[in-house]
Structure formats: structure tokens, C-alpha cells
C-alpha positions as CSV (number, residue, x, y, z in Angstrom):
1,M,-15.8,-22.6,-9.4
2,N,-16.0,-19.0,-8.2
3,E,-13.9,-18.6,-5.2
4,L,-11.6,-15.8,-4.1
5,A,-9.1,-16.4,-1.3
6,L,-9.6,-13.3,0.9
7,C,-9.0,-12.4,4.5
8,K,-12.1,-11.8,6.6
9,N,-11.9,-8.1,6.1
10,H,-11.6,-8.2,2.4
11,H,-14.2,-10.9,2.2
12,W,-16.6,-8.6,4.0
13,A,-15.7,-5.6,1.8
14,F,-16.2,-7.7,-1.4
15,D,-19.6,-9.0,-0.1
16,H,-20.7,-5.4,0.6
17,G,-19.6,-4.1,-2.8
18,W,-16.6,-2.0,-1.7
19,F,-14.7,-3.6,-4.6
20,G,-15.0,-6.0,-7.5
21,V,-12.8,-7.8,-10.0
22,D,-13.0,-7.1,-13.7
23,D,-12.7,-9.6,-16.6
24,D,-9.0,-9.1,-16.6
25,Y,-8.9,-10.0,-12.9
26,R,-8.0,-6.5,-11.9
27,I,-9.4,-4.8,-8.8
28,V,-12.2,-2.4,-9.5
29,I,-13.0,0.2,-6.8
30,P,-16.3,2.1,-7.3
31,Q,-15.8,5.9,-7.7
32,E,-17.0,7.8,-4.6
33,R,-18.6,4.7,-3.0
34,F,-17.1,5.5,0.3
35,M,-14.5,7.7,2.0
36,E,-12.0,6.2,4.3
37,E,-9.1,7.0,6.6
38,P,-6.5,4.2,6.2
39,A,-5.0,2.6,9.3
40,V,-1.6,3.8,10.2
41,E,1.0,2.4,7.8
42,S,-1.7,1.0,5.5
43,R,-2.8,1.8,2.0
44,E,-6.3,3.2,1.4
45,M,-8.6,1.0,-0.6
46,V,-8.4,3.1,-3.8
47,A,-4.7,2.5,-3.9
48,F,-5.5,-1.1,-5.0
49,R,-7.5,0.0,-8.1
50,G,-6.2,-1.7,-11.2
51,E,-4.0,-4.3,-9.5
52,V,-4.2,-7.8,-10.8
53,I,-5.3,-10.4,-8.2
54,G,-3.2,-13.5,-7.7
55,L,-4.5,-16.4,-9.8
56,P,-3.9,-20.1,-9.9
57,G,-1.8,-21.4,-12.9
58,E,-4.6,-23.7,-14.1
59,R,-7.4,-21.8,-15.8
60,E,-10.0,-24.2,-14.5
61,F,-9.4,-23.0,-10.9
62,R,-9.7,-19.3,-11.7
63,P,-12.7,-17.4,-10.4
64,S,-15.7,-17.5,-12.8
65,L,-15.9,-14.4,-15.0
66,E,-19.7,-14.9,-15.0
67,G,-19.8,-14.8,-11.2
68,L,-17.5,-11.7,-11.1
69,R,-19.8,-10.0,-13.7
70,W,-22.8,-10.8,-11.6
71,H,-21.2,-9.3,-8.5
72,R,-20.2,-6.1,-10.4
73,K,-23.8,-5.8,-11.8
74,R,-25.4,-6.4,-8.3
75,W,-23.3,-3.7,-6.7
76,K,-23.2,-1.4,-9.8
77,I,-19.4,-1.5,-9.9
78,V,-18.3,-0.3,-13.3
């Protein structure tokens, strides 16, 4: 299973390579991929770099590392 529970905005951003998730389930933000002005009282995207995503307790339900690697490779997220 390779599913991430994301809101529609983060789902879109993930699908367009704005961020990825590494093998330790930490958020990876590509360097200089985009510039942004965060919304009022919001954090900019790069502020999430290195944060661990929420994971289910059972390993079998965690996102597939193979799928996450494929995503990072496709979008050249290192």
C-alpha cells in the first residue's frame, strides 16, 4: 500500500513534485524548486523540511518506501 493522507492542496503539491518523503518518512523540500509567499499566519513550505510525517502504528499500513523512492526519482527530489 502506498497512500498518504493529504489535504487537497498538499496532494496537489506532492503530485507536482513540490515535496517528497524520504526513507525515514521525513519531508524533503527540493532546494530552489520554487519561491513562495506564505499566506498570512501560515508557514512557508520549506519550514516543513525534515519533519516526520504521521504514520500508522502497524508497519504494513505505512507508505511504501519503494513508491516514495520512485516519486523522489521522478521529480529529482534529493
